[in-house]
N, CA, C and O atoms as a GROMACS GRO file, in nm:
protein
  384
    1MET      N    1   2.130  24.493  -9.951
    1MET     CA    2   2.098  24.349  -9.903
    1MET      C    3   1.986  24.380  -9.805
    1MET      O    4   1.984  24.474  -9.726
    2ARG      N    5   1.881  24.275  -9.824
    2ARG     CA    6   1.761  24.313  -9.754
    2ARG      C    7   1.735  24.168  -9.684
    2ARG      O    8   1.746  24.058  -9.737
    3PHE      N    9   1.705  24.192  -9.577
    3PHE     CA   10   1.639  24.051  -9.476
    3PHE      C   11   1.558  24.055  -9.381
    3PHE      O   12   1.574  24.141  -9.294
    4ASP      N   13   1.455  23.968  -9.371
    4ASP     CA   14   1.373  24.019  -9.228
    4ASP      C   15   1.425  23.899  -9.114
    4ASP      O   16   1.448  23.780  -9.139
    5LEU      N   17   1.435  23.959  -8.999
    5LEU     CA   18   1.465  23.857  -8.860
    5LEU      C   19   1.351  23.902  -8.761
    5LEU      O   20   1.327  24.018  -8.729
    6ASN      N   21   1.292  23.799  -8.723
    6ASN     CA   22   1.222  23.807  -8.590
    6ASN      C   23   1.119  23.944  -8.629
    6ASN      O   24   1.109  24.039  -8.551
    7GLY      N   25   1.060  23.941  -8.735
    7GLY     CA   26   0.969  24.068  -8.735
    7GLY      C   27   1.034  24.188  -8.772
    7GLY      O   28   0.957  24.281  -8.798
    8TRP      N   29   1.164  24.212  -8.783
    8TRP     CA   30   1.222  24.345  -8.804
    8TRP      C   31   1.289  24.328  -8.942
    8TRP      O   32   1.360  24.229  -8.957
    9SER      N   33   1.273  24.423  -9.053
    9SER     CA   34   1.311  24.432  -9.174
    9SER      C   35   1.468  24.503  -9.165
    9SER      O   36   1.500  24.608  -9.109
   10VAL      N   37   1.550  24.408  -9.240
   10VAL     CA   38   1.693  24.477  -9.213
   10VAL      C   39   1.734  24.519  -9.364
   10VAL      O   40   1.707  24.444  -9.457
   11LEU      N   41   1.795  24.635  -9.382
   11LEU     CA   42   1.847  24.693  -9.501
   11LEU      C   43   1.990  24.725  -9.510
   11LEU      O   44   2.015  24.816  -9.432
   12ILE      N   45   2.071  24.695  -9.562
   12ILE     CA   46   2.204  24.714  -9.537
   12ILE      C   47   2.264  24.748  -9.692
   12ILE      O   48   2.266  24.659  -9.777
   13GLY      N   49   2.308  24.874  -9.719
   13GLY     CA   50   2.365  24.937  -9.820
   13GLY      C   51   2.457  25.022  -9.815
   13GLY      O   52   2.502  25.048  -9.703
   14GLY      N   53   2.511  25.090  -9.929
   14GLY     CA   54   2.585  25.199  -9.937
   14GLY      C   55   2.660  25.199 -10.058
   14GLY      O   56   2.632  25.118 -10.147
   15ASN      N   57   2.760  25.288 -10.073
   15ASN     CA   58   2.847  25.280 -10.189
   15ASN      C   59   2.917  25.179 -10.248
   15ASN      O   60   3.016  25.147 -10.183
   16ALA      N   61   2.903  25.124 -10.339
   16ALA     CA   62   2.990  25.000 -10.365
   16ALA      C   63   3.122  24.993 -10.372
   16ALA      O   64   3.188  24.889 -10.365
   17ALA      N   65   3.176  25.131 -10.390
   17ALA     CA   66   3.354  25.153 -10.362
   17ALA      C   67   3.366  25.131 -10.224
   17ALA      O   68   3.472  25.079 -10.188
   18LEU      N   69   3.284  25.157 -10.142
   18LEU     CA   70   3.298  25.155  -9.986
   18LEU      C   71   3.251  25.020  -9.925
   18LEU      O   72   3.288  24.981  -9.814
   19TYR      N   73   3.174  24.956 -10.002
   19TYR     CA   74   3.128  24.836  -9.929
   19TYR      C   75   3.093  24.697 -10.022
   19TYR      O   76   2.995  24.714 -10.095
   20SER      N   77   3.135  24.609 -10.029
   20SER     CA   78   3.148  24.514 -10.099
   20SER      C   79   3.037  24.404 -10.046
   20SER      O   80   3.002  24.398  -9.928
   21ILE      N   81   2.986  24.318 -10.149
   21ILE     CA   82   2.910  24.226 -10.097
   21ILE      C   83   2.937  24.169  -9.999
   21ILE      O   84   2.858  24.151  -9.906
   22ALA      N   85   3.069  24.125 -10.003
   22ALA     CA   86   3.109  24.018  -9.868
   22ALA      C   87   3.098  24.143  -9.743
   22ALA      O   88   3.068  24.110  -9.628
   23GLU      N   89   3.114  24.231  -9.764
   23GLU     CA   90   3.115  24.310  -9.623
   23GLU      C   91   2.984  24.362  -9.594
   23GLU      O   92   2.961  24.405  -9.481
   24ALA      N   93   2.902  24.364  -9.678
   24ALA     CA   94   2.751  24.363  -9.640
   24ALA      C   95   2.695  24.246  -9.588
   24ALA      O   96   2.601  24.248  -9.509
   25LYS      N   97   2.758  24.127  -9.635
   25LYS     CA   98   2.719  23.988  -9.569
   25LYS      C   99   2.792  23.968  -9.411
   25LYS      O  100   2.741  23.903  -9.320
   26LEU      N  101   2.884  24.019  -9.406
   26LEU     CA  102   2.974  24.029  -9.255
   26LEU      C  103   2.880  24.121  -9.179
   26LEU      O  104   2.846  24.083  -9.067
   27GLU      N  105   2.831  24.246  -9.227
   27GLU     CA  106   2.762  24.324  -9.152
   27GLU      C  107   2.616  24.258  -9.096
   27GLU      O  108   2.572  24.261  -8.981
   28GLY      N  109   2.552  24.193  -9.229
   28GLY     CA  110   2.419  24.113  -9.189
   28GLY      C  111   2.439  24.020  -9.072
   28GLY      O  112   2.348  24.010  -8.990
   29LEU      N  113   2.566  23.944  -9.056
   29LEU     CA  114   2.585  23.851  -8.975
   29LEU      C  115   2.588  23.944  -8.833
   29LEU      O  116   2.512  23.914  -8.741
   30ARG      N  117   2.664  24.037  -8.824
   30ARG     CA  118   2.685  24.129  -8.707
   30ARG      C  119   2.530  24.164  -8.662
   30ARG      O  120   2.489  24.149  -8.547
   31VAL      N  121   2.460  24.207  -8.758
   31VAL     CA  122   2.316  24.239  -8.702
   31VAL      C  123   2.259  24.126  -8.654
   31VAL      O  124   2.208  24.139  -8.542
   32ILE      N  125   2.251  24.006  -8.709
   32ILE     CA  126   2.183  23.886  -8.649
   32ILE      C  127   2.232  23.864  -8.501
   32ILE      O  128   2.159  23.837  -8.405
   33ASP      N  129   2.378  23.881  -8.500
   33ASP     CA  130   2.436  23.839  -8.350
   33ASP      C  131   2.364  23.974  -8.244
   33ASP      O  132   2.293  23.948  -8.147
   34LEU      N  133   2.393  24.087  -8.279
   34LEU     CA  134   2.320  24.186  -8.207
   34LEU      C  135   2.176  24.176  -8.186
   34LEU      O  136   2.135  24.212  -8.076
   35MET      N  137   2.102  24.138  -8.264
   35MET     CA  138   1.957  24.105  -8.228
   35MET      C  139   1.926  23.994  -8.164
   35MET      O  140   1.810  23.975  -8.129
   36THR      N  141   2.029  23.901  -8.138
   36THR     CA  142   2.020  23.795  -8.041
   36THR      C  143   2.056  23.821  -7.927
   36THR      O  144   2.022  23.745  -7.837
   37LYS      N  145   2.149  23.954  -7.896
   37LYS     CA  146   2.202  23.973  -7.756
   37LYS      C  147   2.127  24.073  -7.681
   37LYS      O  148   2.105  24.072  -7.560
   38VAL      N  149   2.080  24.187  -7.796
   38VAL     CA  150   1.984  24.284  -7.717
   38VAL      C  151   1.830  24.269  -7.710
   38VAL      O  152   1.749  24.224  -7.791
   39ARG      N  153   1.818  24.317  -7.594
   39ARG     CA  154   1.649  24.300  -7.585
   39ARG      C  155   1.572  24.417  -7.699
   39ARG      O  156   1.580  24.539  -7.685
   40MET      N  157   1.520  24.366  -7.779
   40MET     CA  158   1.452  24.470  -7.893
   40MET      C  159   1.317  24.541  -7.828
   40MET      O  160   1.236  24.495  -7.747
   41PRO      N  161   1.321  24.650  -7.885
   41PRO     CA  162   1.204  24.729  -7.812
   41PRO      C  163   1.078  24.731  -7.854
   41PRO      O  164   0.992  24.805  -7.806
   42ALA      N  165   1.056  24.645  -7.953
   42ALA     CA  166   0.935  24.626  -8.027
   42ALA      C  167   0.950  24.483  -8.088
   42ALA      O  168   1.057  24.422  -8.093
   43LYS      N  169   0.841  24.441  -8.131
   43LYS     CA  170   0.837  24.293  -8.217
   43LYS      C  171   0.865  24.289  -8.353
   43LYS      O  172   0.889  24.190  -8.422
   44ASN      N  173   0.857  24.438  -8.395
   44ASN     CA  174   0.884  24.460  -8.557
   44ASN      C  175   0.934  24.592  -8.541
   44ASN      O  176   0.926  24.662  -8.440
   45GLY      N  177   0.990  24.620  -8.660
   45GLY     CA  178   1.048  24.754  -8.689
   45GLY      C  179   1.151  24.747  -8.843
   45GLY      O  180   1.134  24.667  -8.935
   46ILE      N  181   1.230  24.827  -8.837
   46ILE     CA  182   1.314  24.840  -8.935
   46ILE      C  183   1.428  24.901  -8.905
   46ILE      O  184   1.429  24.998  -8.829
   47VAL      N  185   1.548  24.847  -8.964
   47VAL     CA  186   1.690  24.856  -8.948
   47VAL      C  187   1.744  24.921  -9.067
   47VAL      O  188   1.714  24.861  -9.170
   48VAL      N  189   1.800  25.002  -9.080
   48VAL     CA  190   1.867  25.087  -9.206
   48VAL      C  191   2.028  25.086  -9.149
   48VAL      O  192   2.062  25.123  -9.036
   49ILE      N  193   2.108  25.039  -9.245
   49ILE     CA  194   2.252  25.064  -9.205
   49ILE      C  195   2.320  25.104  -9.346
   49ILE      O  196   2.324  25.030  -9.444
   50GLN      N  197   2.368  25.219  -9.340
   50GLN     CA  198   2.443  25.295  -9.458
   50GLN      C  199   2.592  25.299  -9.447
   50GLN      O  200   2.652  25.373  -9.368
   51ALA      N  201   2.654  25.211  -9.536
   51ALA     CA  202   2.782  25.226  -9.520
   51ALA      C  203   2.855  25.376  -9.586
   51ALA      O  204   2.835  25.422  -9.699
   52ALA      N  205   2.933  25.428  -9.491
   52ALA     CA  206   2.987  25.565  -9.533
   52ALA      C  207   3.144  25.531  -9.507
   52ALA      O  208   3.193  25.438  -9.443
   53GLY      N  209   3.201  25.624  -9.570
   53GLY     CA  210   3.372  25.661  -9.544
   53GLY      C  211   3.404  25.670  -9.392
   53GLY      O  212   3.519  25.656  -9.350
   54ASP      N  213   3.318  25.692  -9.326
   54ASP     CA  214   3.343  25.714  -9.174
   54ASP      C  215   3.269  25.617  -9.079
   54ASP      O  216   3.252  25.635  -8.958
   55GLY      N  217   3.229  25.516  -9.147
   55GLY     CA  218   3.157  25.405  -9.034
   55GLY      C  219   3.039  25.383  -9.091
   55GLY      O  220   3.012  25.432  -9.201
   56ASN      N  221   2.959  25.312  -9.027
   56ASN     CA  222   2.818  25.268  -9.054
   56ASN      C  223   2.725  25.357  -8.986
   56ASN      O  224   2.727  25.371  -8.863
   57HIS      N  225   2.637  25.423  -9.070
   57HIS     CA  226   2.544  25.520  -9.014
   57HIS      C  227   2.420  25.404  -9.019
   57HIS      O  228   2.391  25.335  -9.117
   58THR      N  229   2.347  25.401  -8.872
   58THR     CA  230   2.262  25.312  -8.864
   58THR      C  231   2.128  25.370  -8.803
   58THR      O  232   2.142  25.459  -8.720
   59TRP      N  233   2.007  25.333  -8.832
   59TRP     CA  234   1.868  25.369  -8.785
   59TRP      C  235   1.799  25.240  -8.755
   59TRP      O  236   1.807  25.142  -8.829
   60LEU      N  237   1.728  25.245  -8.638
   60LEU     CA  238   1.633  25.155  -8.581
   60LEU      C  239   1.498  25.246  -8.578
   60LEU      O  240   1.496  25.356  -8.522
   61THR      N  241   1.392  25.194  -8.639
   61THR     CA  242   1.278  25.260  -8.620
   61THR      C  243   1.152  25.175  -8.591
   61THR      O  244   1.129  25.088  -8.675
   62TRP      N  245   1.084  25.182  -8.508
   62TRP     CA  246   0.939  25.102  -8.476
   62TRP      C  247   0.832  25.186  -8.407
   62TRP      O  248   0.850  25.306  -8.385
   63THR      N  249   0.730  25.127  -8.376
   63THR     CA  250   0.608  25.205  -8.342
   63THR      C  251   0.574  25.111  -8.228
   63THR      O  252   0.577  24.988  -8.227
   64ILE      N  253   0.538  25.204  -8.121
   64ILE     CA  254   0.451  25.126  -8.010
   64ILE      C  255   0.325  25.199  -8.002
   64ILE      O  256   0.345  25.319  -7.985
   65GLY      N  257   0.175  25.159  -8.009
   65GLY     CA  258   0.082  25.212  -8.026
   65GLY      C  259   0.091  25.299  -8.146
   65GLY      O  260   0.116  25.258  -8.259
   66GLN      N  261   0.062  25.453  -8.104
   66GLN     CA  262   0.066  25.521  -8.225
   66GLN      C  263   0.194  25.610  -8.193
   66GLN      O  264   0.190  25.726  -8.235
   67ASN      N  265   0.282  25.578  -8.139
   67ASN     CA  266   0.420  25.637  -8.120
   67ASN      C  267   0.505  25.592  -8.208
   67ASN      O  268   0.510  25.470  -8.224
   68LEU      N  269   0.593  25.679  -8.288
   68LEU     CA  270   0.691  25.632  -8.361
   68LEU      C  271   0.835  25.661  -8.300
   68LEU      O  272   0.865  25.771  -8.255
   69TYR      N  273   0.927  25.548  -8.303
   69TYR     CA  274   1.057  25.553  -8.218
   69TYR      C  275   1.159  25.562  -8.324
   69TYR      O  276   1.132  25.496  -8.425
   70THR      N  277   1.273  25.629  -8.324
   70THR     CA  278   1.365  25.624  -8.411
   70THR      C  279   1.529  25.624  -8.333
   70THR      O  280   1.547  25.733  -8.278
   71VAL      N  281   1.611  25.559  -8.322
   71VAL     CA  282   1.739  25.570  -8.266
   71VAL      C  283   1.849  25.560  -8.393
   71VAL      O  284   1.830  25.504  -8.500
   72SER      N  285   1.977  25.634  -8.346
   72SER     CA  286   2.055  25.570  -8.460
   72SER      C  287   2.196  25.584  -8.392
   72SER      O  288   2.210  25.641  -8.283
   73GLY      N  289   2.292  25.531  -8.457
   73GLY     CA  290   2.429  25.535  -8.442
   73GLY      C  291   2.503  25.573  -8.564
   73GLY      O  292   2.492  25.516  -8.673
   74TYR      N  293   2.585  25.680  -8.536
   74TYR     CA  294   2.635  25.752  -8.659
   74TYR      C  295   2.779  25.686  -8.714
   74TYR      O  296   2.817  25.703  -8.829
   75HIS      N  297   2.848  25.612  -8.622
   75HIS     CA  298   2.969  25.550  -8.658
   75HIS      C  299   2.944  25.387  -8.673
   75HIS      O  300   2.974  25.315  -8.767
   76PHE      N  301   2.886  25.356  -8.560
   76PHE     CA  302   2.866  25.196  -8.535
   76PHE      C  303   2.736  25.155  -8.512
   76PHE      O  304   2.646  25.215  -8.452
   77THR      N  305   2.735  25.035  -8.571
   77THR     CA  306   2.578  24.982  -8.583
   77THR      C  307   2.561  24.957  -8.439
   77THR      O  308   2.451  24.984  -8.393
   78SER      N  309   2.668  24.902  -8.346
   78SER     CA  310   2.638  24.837  -8.214
   78SER      C  311   2.586  24.969  -8.131
   78SER      O  312   2.518  24.941  -8.033
   79ASP      N  313   2.603  25.074  -8.150
   79ASP     CA  314   2.540  25.175  -8.080
   79ASP      C  315   2.428  25.214  -8.087
   79ASP      O  316   2.374  25.272  -7.994
   80ALA      N  317   2.361  25.186  -8.219
   80ALA     CA  318   2.208  25.202  -8.246
   80ALA      C  319   2.150  25.114  -8.168
   80ALA      O  320   2.061  25.148  -8.090
   81PHE      N  321   2.196  24.977  -8.182
   81PHE     CA  322   2.126  24.870  -8.107
   81PHE      C  323   2.139  24.887  -7.950
   81PHE      O  324   2.046  24.845  -7.881
   82ALA      N  325   2.230  24.936  -7.899
   82ALA     CA  326   2.279  24.968  -7.768
   82ALA      C  327   2.154  25.065  -7.720
   82ALA      O  328   2.095  25.053  -7.612
   83MET      N  329   2.130  25.150  -7.810
   83MET     CA  330   2.020  25.284  -7.757
   83MET      C  331   1.889  25.212  -7.764
   83MET      O  332   1.810  25.210  -7.669
   84ALA      N  333   1.871  25.160  -7.865
   84ALA     CA  334   1.720  25.064  -7.877
   84ALA      C  335   1.708  24.999  -7.763
   84ALA      O  336   1.609  25.020  -7.692
   85GLY      N  337   1.811  24.904  -7.724
   85GLY     CA  338   1.777  24.807  -7.635
   85GLY      C  339   1.750  24.878  -7.491
   85GLY      O  340   1.664  24.827  -7.419
   86SER      N  341   1.813  24.987  -7.450
   86SER     CA  342   1.788  25.078  -7.348
   86SER      C  343   1.636  25.116  -7.353
   86SER      O  344   1.580  25.125  -7.244
   87LEU      N  345   1.578  25.135  -7.445
   87LEU     CA  346   1.426  25.179  -7.474
   87LEU      C  347   1.338  25.062  -7.467
   87LEU      O  348   1.217  25.082  -7.481
   88ALA      N  349   1.385  24.937  -7.447
   88ALA     CA  350   1.296  24.831  -7.456
   88ALA      C  351   1.168  24.846  -7.347
   88ALA      O  352   1.064  24.788  -7.377
   89THR      N  353   1.173  24.906  -7.249
   89THR     CA  354   1.086  24.903  -7.171
   89THR      C  355   0.974  25.021  -7.185
   89THR      O  356   0.874  25.018  -7.113
   90VAL      N  357   0.996  25.121  -7.277
   90VAL     CA  358   0.929  25.246  -7.265
   90VAL      C  359   0.778  25.197  -7.315
   90VAL      O  360   0.684  25.269  -7.279
   91GLY      N  361   0.749  25.087  -7.391
   91GLY     CA  362   0.606  25.070  -7.417
   91GLY      C  363   0.537  24.992  -7.322
   91GLY      O  364   0.419  24.957  -7.322
   92ARG      N  365   0.641  24.964  -7.227
   92ARG     CA  366   0.562  24.868  -7.093
   92ARG      C  367   0.534  24.983  -6.975
   92ARG      O  368   0.459  24.942  -6.887
   93ILE      N  369   0.570  25.090  -6.962
   93ILE     CA  370   0.554  25.177  -6.867
   93ILE      C  371   0.415  25.222  -6.887
   93ILE      O  372   0.379  25.257  -7.000
   94PRO      N  373   0.328  25.224  -6.780
   94PRO     CA  374   0.192  25.284  -6.784
   94PRO      C  375   0.181  25.430  -6.793
   94PRO      O  376   0.231  25.486  -6.696
   95SER      N  377   0.127  25.508  -6.882
   95SER     CA  378   0.110  25.644  -6.862
   95SER      C  379   0.000  25.690  -6.794
   95SER      O  380  -0.094  25.615  -6.768
   96ASN      N  381   0.002  25.819  -6.759
   96ASN     CA  382  -0.108  25.859  -6.650
   96ASN      C  383  -0.193  25.943  -6.740
   96ASN      O  384  -0.295  25.997  -6.695
   0.00000   0.00000   0.00000
């Protein structure tokens, strides 16, 4: 499943034996909820969620200037969003 939300492209997928369409839709709703609660680190980026037998492997990737940032959560989507939220001020700190 793929959708765009507030400048972010969200891709949710995985092995069909592990992840039904209904489960993908539920994960999409969880992502929407997370994105309304977490201060996102950039105005746009990519979220990839890959269902696996041991949980959701999640990556968030974005750019600020010429810098590319990527955070991940190995078992829980919420971990990746928490990490991204903790980096929300990185692009706003003046460099010397």
